C-alpha positions, 0 to 999 in steps of 0.5 A: 499499499505504501508503494502505491501511495508514493508511486502515484505522485512520482508517476504524475511528476514524470508524466508532466516532465515528459509532456513539457519536454514534448511541448518544448521539442514541438515548439523548437520544431515549429519555430524551425519550420521554413516560412520564407518563400523564395520564388524568382519566377513569381506569377510570370509565365515561362511561355511569355518570358522565353522567345519564340525566336532565339538566335537563328532558331525559330520555335517549331513544336511543343512535342518531341522531347524525351519526358516521363509519362504524363500522370497526375503525380508528375503533373502536380510536381511543377508550378510550370513546365515549358517544352519546345523544339526550335529549328534553324536552317544552318544548324542542328534542331534544339529541344528546350525544357524548362521545369520550375517548382515554386516550393522546392522539395527536390522534385525536379529529379523527375526531369533530370536526364539521369531519371527520364532518359533511362526510363525511356530506354536510353543509355547515358554516357560521357557525363562531364561538367561543361563551362558555358561562357555567358556575358559577364559569367560562366554557367557550369552545365552538365553534358551527357550523351544519350543513345537508344536503338533508334536515336542518338541525343546530346544533352546540356542541362543545369539546375538552380535551387534558390541561390545555389547552382548544384551540379549533382542530385546530391548537391541539389538535395543539400541546397534545399536542406541548407535553405530550409535550415535558414528558414527558407523555401527555395524555388527551383528551375531545371533547364535542359537543352538537347539535340539529335545527333551522334556527333557530340562535338557538333551537338555541344557546339550548337547547344552552347550557341543556343544557350548564349543567344537565349541569355542574350535575348531575355531580360536581366531578371529572367537570366537570374531566374535561370542562373543566379550568377547571370548578369 
């Protein structure tokens, strides 16, 4: 009987202490929830910001690009998705994809070439970081060659997450986590340029020319939305 009489108050005190600890933990967690949203695109539409004519290339079609199967999940991952094919009389055709997420959680993986091209039956090779000289800055893009039974494609792409330009999927996730720790919810953009050719050198030359022309033609705030270091 004596043991029961004293265990009751002690048990209640323990419960109160544990409850207080849980409340403190919940309060700290709530205080650390990212609340500052960074969205460099805002309410503007990609379709209006990217010109139909870029350098010698003219907009031709919205189809023909390698993309994951359209379903409700992939459609819900992005705030905006632009796909275009550009043609030129004296150069290779250029396929442009820009995926933007207003609240980044790492979902841009869906349109990374390492994800969607193998899903479409392609084998990837020769991955390398390729510096692209822009007016006043250098863009570190990722170059990849992709081959399937009936198609050879050269790819150049990059991602911006908030104020970072990560060159790998792991760094992209780290950029999101680092921003979250600062209280920020970063937006993110993936830009993918590709062309149909087995000639890697010719493909890279055409794509870098297209990228330079695109940055030369869009407004400064659009350049910054595509590449945080662009001027």
